[in-house]
BAROTI-884398 format. One line per field, with one value per residue (C-alpha): residue number from 1; residue in three letters; chain; x, y, z. Coordinates in Angstrom, 1 decimal, padded with zeros to 4 digits. Layout:
residues N
n: c(NUM_...)
res: c(ALA_...)
chain: c(A_...)
u: c(X_...)
v: c(Y_...)
w: c(Z_...)
//
This chain:
residues 254
n: c(1_2_3_4_5_6_7_8_9_10_11_12_13_14_15_16_17_18_19_20_21_22_23_24_25_26_27_28_29_30_31_32_33_34_35_36_37_38_39_40_41_42_43_44_45_46_47_48_49_50_51_52_53_54_55_56_57_58_59_60_61_62_63_64_65_66_67_68_69_70_71_72_73_74_75_76_77_78_79_80_81_82_83_84_85_86_87_88_89_90_91_92_93_94_95_96_97_98_99_100_101_102_103_104_105_106_107_108_109_110_111_112_113_114_115_116_117_118_119_120_121_122_123_124_125_126_127_128_129_130_131_132_133_134_135_136_137_138_139_140_141_142_143_144_145_146_147_148_149_150_151_152_153_154_155_156_157_158_159_160_161_162_163_164_165_166_167_168_169_170_171_172_173_174_175_176_177_178_179_180_181_182_183_184_185_186_187_188_189_190_191_192_193_194_195_196_197_198_199_200_201_202_203_204_205_206_207_208_209_210_211_212_213_214_215_216_217_218_219_220_221_222_223_224_225_226_227_228_229_230_231_232_233_234_235_236_237_238_239_240_241_242_243_244_245_246_247_248_249_250_251_252_253_254)
res: c(MET_ARG_ARG_PRO_CYS_THR_SER_HIS_SER_ARG_LYS_LEU_THR_MET_LEU_ALA_LEU_ALA_ALA_VAL_VAL_ALA_GLY_TRP_THR_SER_GLY_SER_LEU_ALA_PRO_ALA_ALA_ALA_ALA_ALA_ALA_PRO_ARG_ASN_GLU_PRO_ARG_SER_SER_LEU_LEU_PRO_VAL_LEU_GLU_ALA_ALA_PRO_ALA_GLY_THR_VAL_VAL_PHE_ASP_ASP_ASP_GLY_GLY_ARG_VAL_GLN_ILE_VAL_PRO_ARG_ARG_ALA_VAL_PRO_PRO_GLY_GLU_VAL_SER_TYR_HIS_GLY_GLY_PRO_VAL_VAL_THR_GLY_GLY_THR_VAL_GLN_ALA_ILE_PHE_LEU_GLY_SER_GLY_TRP_ARG_GLU_ALA_GLY_PRO_ARG_GLY_ARG_GLU_ALA_ARG_ALA_LEU_GLU_ALA_LEU_VAL_GLY_GLY_GLY_GLY_ALA_ALA_ILE_GLY_ALA_ALA_LEU_SER_ARG_PHE_GLY_LEU_GLU_ALA_ARG_GLU_LEU_VAL_GLY_LEU_ALA_ARG_GLU_ASP_PRO_LEU_ASP_PRO_LEU_ALA_GLY_ALA_SER_VAL_SER_ASP_LEU_GLU_VAL_GLN_ALA_ARG_ILE_ASP_ALA_LEU_ALA_SER_GLY_GLU_ALA_ARG_GLY_PRO_ARG_ASP_LEU_PRO_ALA_VAL_TYR_VAL_VAL_PHE_LEU_ALA_SER_GLY_LEU_ARG_SER_THR_LEU_GLY_VAL_SER_SER_SER_GLU_ASN_ASP_PHE_VAL_ALA_TYR_HIS_ASN_HIS_PHE_HIS_ALA_ALA_ALA_GLY_VAL_VAL_ARG_TYR_VAL_VAL_VAL_PRO_TYR_ASP_ARG_ASP_LEU_SER_ARG_TRP_LEU_GLU_ALA_ALA_ARG_ARG_SER_LEU_VAL_GLN_ALA_LEU_VAL_ASN_PRO_GLU_GLY_ASN_GLY_TRP_TYR)
chain: c(A_A_A_A_A_A_A_A_A_A_A_A_A_A_A_A_A_A_A_A_A_A_A_A_A_A_A_A_A_A_A_A_A_A_A_A_A_A_A_A_A_A_A_A_A_A_A_A_A_A_A_A_A_A_A_A_A_A_A_A_A_A_A_A_A_A_A_A_A_A_A_A_A_A_A_A_A_A_A_A_A_A_A_A_A_A_A_A_A_A_A_A_A_A_A_A_A_A_A_A_A_A_A_A_A_A_A_A_A_A_A_A_A_A_A_A_A_A_A_A_A_A_A_A_A_A_A_A_A_A_A_A_A_A_A_A_A_A_A_A_A_A_A_A_A_A_A_A_A_A_A_A_A_A_A_A_A_A_A_A_A_A_A_A_A_A_A_A_A_A_A_A_A_A_A_A_A_A_A_A_A_A_A_A_A_A_A_A_A_A_A_A_A_A_A_A_A_A_A_A_A_A_A_A_A_A_A_A_A_A_A_A_A_A_A_A_A_A_A_A_A_A_A_A_A_A_A_A_A_A_A_A_A_A_A_A_A_A_A_A_A_A_A_A_A_A_A_A_A_A_A_A_A_A)
u: c(-047.2_-046.4_-047.1_-048.7_-048.3_-044.9_-044.0_-042.7_-045.3_-044.8_-046.9_-048.8_-051.2_-054.1_-057.9_-059.8_-063.4_-065.7_-069.3_-071.6_-075.4_-077.8_-079.3_-077.0_-074.4_-071.1_-068.4_-071.2_-071.5_-075.1_-078.1_-079.6_-082.7_-080.4_-081.2_-084.4_-082.1_-082.4_-079.8_-076.2_-077.6_-075.8_-078.8_-076.8_-077.4_-080.9_-081.2_-081.5_-078.5_-078.5_-082.0_-083.4_-080.4_-080.5_-079.9_-076.4_-074.8_-074.7_-072.6_-072.4_-069.0_-067.1_-069.5_-072.7_-073.4_-074.5_-071.6_-071.6_-069.6_-069.0_-070.3_-068.1_-071.1_-073.5_-076.8_-079.5_-079.1_-081.2_-083.0_-080.8_-082.2_-081.3_-082.0_-081.5_-077.5_-074.3_-072.3_-068.7_-067.8_-064.5_-061.1_-058.1_-057.6_-055.7_-054.1_-052.4_-051.0_-050.7_-048.5_-045.3_-046.0_-046.2_-042.3_-042.4_-041.5_-044.6_-047.3_-045.4_-045.6_-049.4_-049.2_-049.7_-052.1_-054.0_-053.5_-054.1_-057.7_-058.7_-056.5_-056.2_-058.6_-060.0_-060.7_-062.8_-064.7_-065.6_-066.5_-069.0_-070.0_-070.7_-072.5_-075.6_-075.8_-075.7_-072.1_-068.9_-065.1_-062.2_-058.4_-056.2_-052.9_-053.7_-051.3_-050.3_-048.4_-047.0_-047.8_-045.7_-046.5_-048.6_-051.3_-051.5_-053.1_-050.6_-052.7_-056.2_-057.2_-060.0_-062.0_-061.3_-057.6_-057.8_-059.6_-056.9_-054.3_-055.8_-056.5_-053.0_-052.4_-055.4_-054.3_-050.3_-051.1_-054.5_-055.0_-058.8_-061.6_-060.7_-057.7_-058.3_-058.5_-062.3_-061.2_-059.1_-058.5_-056.4_-055.2_-054.1_-051.3_-051.7_-052.2_-054.3_-057.6_-060.1_-062.8_-066.0_-067.6_-068.4_-068.1_-064.7_-063.2_-062.8_-066.6_-068.5_-066.7_-064.0_-064.5_-066.2_-066.3_-067.0_-066.6_-065.8_-065.4_-061.9_-060.5_-059.5_-063.3_-065.6_-062.9_-064.4_-062.3_-062.4_-061.0_-060.0_-058.4_-056.0_-057.2_-055.0_-057.3_-056.2_-059.2_-061.7_-059.4_-059.2_-063.2_-063.5_-061.8_-063.5_-067.0_-066.3_-065.0_-067.8_-070.3_-067.8_-068.5_-072.1_-072.8_-070.1_-072.0_-074.7_-077.9_-077.0_-077.3_-077.9)
v: c(044.8_048.4_048.6_051.9_054.0_053.6_057.3_059.0_061.1_064.4_065.6_068.8_070.9_070.3_070.9_067.6_068.3_067.2_067.3_067.6_067.7_068.1_065.3_063.1_060.6_061.9_060.4_058.5_057.9_057.8_059.2_057.7_056.8_054.4_051.2_050.2_048.6_045.0_042.9_042.4_044.9_048.1_050.7_053.1_049.9_050.1_053.5_055.3_056.5_059.8_059.2_062.5_063.9_066.9_066.6_066.4_066.0_062.2_059.6_055.8_054.5_051.3_049.1_050.5_052.6_056.0_059.1_062.6_064.8_068.4_069.0_070.7_072.7_074.7_072.8_074.8_074.4_071.8_071.5_070.0_067.3_064.8_061.2_059.2_058.0_058.8_061.9_062.3_063.1_062.9_062.1_063.4_064.7_062.8_064.3_062.4_063.7_061.0_061.0_061.5_065.3_066.3_066.1_068.9_072.3_073.9_071.8_071.1_074.5_073.9_071.7_074.0_075.7_072.9_072.2_075.9_075.5_072.8_074.0_078.1_080.3_077.9_075.9_078.6_078.7_074.7_075.5_078.0_075.6_072.8_075.3_075.1_071.8_072.2_071.3_072.6_072.3_072.0_072.0_069.0_067.5_065.7_064.2_064.6_062.3_062.0_058.5_059.6_056.0_056.8_055.0_051.7_053.0_055.7_059.1_057.5_056.7_054.9_055.0_051.4_052.0_055.0_052.7_050.2_052.9_053.8_050.4_049.9_052.7_052.1_048.4_049.4_052.1_051.3_049.1_049.2_051.5_054.2_054.6_055.4_058.9_060.8_061.1_060.8_063.9_062.4_065.2_064.3_065.4_067.5_065.5_062.7_062.0_060.5_058.5_057.0_054.6_056.5_059.4_061.9_064.7_065.9_066.2_066.0_066.5_068.8_066.5_063.8_061.6_058.5_055.4_051.5_049.0_047.6_045.2_048.2_049.5_052.0_054.3_057.6_059.7_062.5_062.7_066.0_066.1_069.0_072.1_074.6_077.1_077.5_079.3_076.5_073.7_074.7_075.7_071.9_070.4_072.2_071.6_067.8_067.6_069.1_066.9_063.7_065.1_065.5_062.6_060.4_057.0_059.1_058.8_061.8_065.3_065.9)
w: c(-038.4_-036.7_-033.1_-031.9_-029.2_-028.6_-028.3_-025.2_-023.1_-020.8_-018.2_-018.5_-016.6_-018.4_-017.5_-016.3_-016.6_-013.7_-014.0_-011.2_-011.6_-008.8_-007.3_-008.9_-007.1_-006.9_-008.8_-010.7_-014.4_-014.7_-012.6_-009.6_-011.3_-013.4_-010.7_-012.2_-015.4_-015.3_-014.2_-015.7_-018.3_-018.4_-018.5_-021.1_-023.5_-023.3_-024.2_-027.6_-029.1_-030.9_-032.4_-031.8_-032.9_-035.5_-039.0_-040.1_-036.8_-036.8_-038.9_-038.9_-037.8_-039.3_-037.1_-038.2_-034.6_-034.6_-033.9_-032.9_-035.0_-035.6_-038.9_-041.7_-042.8_-040.7_-039.5_-037.5_-033.9_-032.4_-028.7_-026.5_-023.8_-021.6_-022.6_-019.6_-020.4_-018.1_-018.4_-017.5_-014.0_-013.4_-014.2_-016.6_-020.4_-022.3_-025.6_-028.7_-031.0_-033.7_-037.2_-038.2_-039.5_-035.7_-035.9_-038.3_-036.9_-037.9_-036.8_-034.0_-032.7_-032.7_-030.0_-027.1_-028.8_-029.1_-025.3_-024.4_-025.8_-023.7_-020.5_-020.8_-022.2_-024.0_-020.5_-019.6_-022.8_-022.0_-018.6_-019.9_-022.2_-019.5_-017.6_-019.8_-018.5_-014.9_-015.1_-013.6_-013.9_-012.0_-013.1_-012.5_-014.0_-017.5_-020.1_-023.4_-025.6_-029.5_-031.3_-034.4_-036.3_-039.5_-040.4_-041.8_-044.7_-045.1_-045.0_-044.0_-040.5_-039.9_-036.4_-035.8_-036.2_-034.2_-031.2_-031.8_-030.9_-027.7_-026.4_-027.1_-024.8_-022.4_-022.2_-021.4_-018.8_-016.9_-014.0_-014.2_-015.2_-012.5_-013.9_-017.5_-018.6_-018.6_-022.2_-025.1_-027.5_-030.6_-033.0_-036.6_-038.2_-041.2_-044.2_-042.4_-043.4_-040.8_-042.0_-040.2_-042.1_-045.7_-044.2_-044.4_-042.7_-046.1_-047.0_-043.6_-040.4_-038.5_-035.3_-033.8_-030.6_-030.1_-027.7_-027.2_-024.7_-023.8_-021.4_-019.1_-019.3_-021.2_-023.5_-024.5_-027.4_-029.6_-033.0_-034.6_-037.9_-038.8_-040.4_-041.7_-040.1_-036.8_-035.2_-036.7_-035.6_-031.7_-031.9_-033.5_-030.7_-027.6_-029.3_-029.9_-026.4_-024.7_-026.4_-025.5_-021.5_-021.4_-023.9_-024.0_-025.3_-027.4_-024.9_-022.6_-023.5_-027.4)
//
């Protein structure tokens, strides 16, 4: 069996996005009103997950949970509101370039462009998008790494396999929840098809974000399938990252 996440890593200066909402506790993932939740029961687990999201922006993952996507087909914009769940208030963004296709010269040249979309001029665009929610961004140090092993199923990678790859990485490097990156952004190599339950990157989405509970803590991540259209690819990464920051568990802003 192949062992995921055995590739090298390198440091890059990235944008780690810190959200501060007026009246919220600094560094917390949820508003202070969360104190009313029952003991031993995370408040976020009691809140509706993407129940009122606009049609066409939600699909179901391999476990039957709702997942927010950047749809392949345009949908009418909906009114965004807050639903009581956590938002990401600090930490770093960890980029992962998954698949052997990143070894090729052409696609490999896109890695820097992808990072630029998150930290350079694209970082300013993300900051502007976050300001819509009363959030702000600041510059920190982030990481990027490659995971050159192809999916077990060949050209198709499921959401569960993405989770397994990230879990292996998080378990090997994190000492606890405070050591986890705020969000992992997984860029799939050319030729890799992404699946979410019965939905796929071919037909339904250009990016999505999801989360799972690991031994190291709650892991939040974005998946961005490869797109030959560079502008559309970069915009999908930016949009899904913003969604992962303001709505990391499906019950924040949407």
